[in-house]
N, C-alpha and C positions, 0 to 999 in steps of 0.2 A: 504494500500500500504506500502510495506517495502522498505527501502532505501538499496541500495547495498553498501557494504563497499569495501575498497581497497583489503581486503583479499578475498572477494567473486569474484571480477573482477579485478585482479591485472593487471597493465599496463605491456605490453611486453617490454623487453629490447633487444637490439642488443647483440648477443653473442660475446665473445672475438674472436672467429674464424671469424665472419663477420667483426668485426672491424679490425682485422689483415689483412684480404684480401683487404679491402677497403684502408687501409693504404699503403700497398705495391703497389697497382694499382693507388691510387689517392693522395698519399702523406699525410702529417700531417694534412692538412686542412680537408680531408675526414674523418680522424680519429676523429678530434675534433668535426665535425658535428654529428657523431654517438654517441660519448661520451657525447656530450651536450644533445642529446635526452634522453640518459639513465639517466643522472643526473636530468633532468626535470621530467622524469617518477618516479624517486626516491624521488622527492620533494626537490631537491637542485638546485634552479635556479642560485644561486651565483656561484657554481662550474661549472654549465653549461656555464655561461657567461665567466668564466675564461678559460674553455677549448677552446672556440672559439677564444678568444684573443691569447692564447698560440699557437693555430693552425695557425692563420694568421701570427703571428710574426715568428714562426719557418719556415713556408713556405717562407716568405720573406728572412730570413737569409740564407736558402738553395739556393735560387735563386741568391742572392748577392754573396755568396761564390762561386757558380759555375761560375758566370760571372768573378769574380776576380782571380780565380785560372788559371794560364797559361794553354793554350790548350795542350801543350806538357805534362804537369803533369796529366791532366785529361785523356789523351789518354792511360796512363799507368794503370789507375784504371778500373777494370772490371765494366761494366755498372750496374750490380746488387748490387754493394757494398753500394752505398749511400742509395737506398731504403731499403736494408737489415738492415742498421744501424738504420735508423729512425723507421723501423718496430719493431726492437728489443726493442727500447726505449718505443714505444707505448705498446708493449706486457707487459713490466714491469709496466707501468703506469696504464693500464687497470686492471691488476691483483691487484695492490696496492689500487686503488681507488674504483673499482667496483667489485672486485673478489668475495666477500662474497655474494653480491646481485645476481650476475650471477650464483653462485653455488646454491643459494636458488631457483632461477627460474628454473634451470635445473632439480632439484629434483621435 
C-alpha cells in the first residue's frame, strides 16, 4: 500500500471569485470563514484563526458604525457602497495572503 501525499491529492481551496461573492453577499464574516478554510487547507491554522477573529471584529465594527452614524447621513450613501468597500479590502487581502496558492490551484 502506498500513502498518498499532498501533491497527489491536494486539498481544494475556495477561489478568490467565490470569496469575493461571499463577501459582498455575506459580509466580512463570510469572507473570513472561507479564508480560514483555505488557510487550514494550506497548513496554516494560526492564520486561519486570525482570519476568523478579524472577520468577527470587522463585522462588529461595521454594525456599530452603522448604528452610530445618523440616519440622515446614511440615507445619502448608496446602499452598495459599504459592501463594495469591504469587498475591495477583502479582494486585496485574499490576493496578498493566498494569491500564489490560488494561482497554483488554478493551473
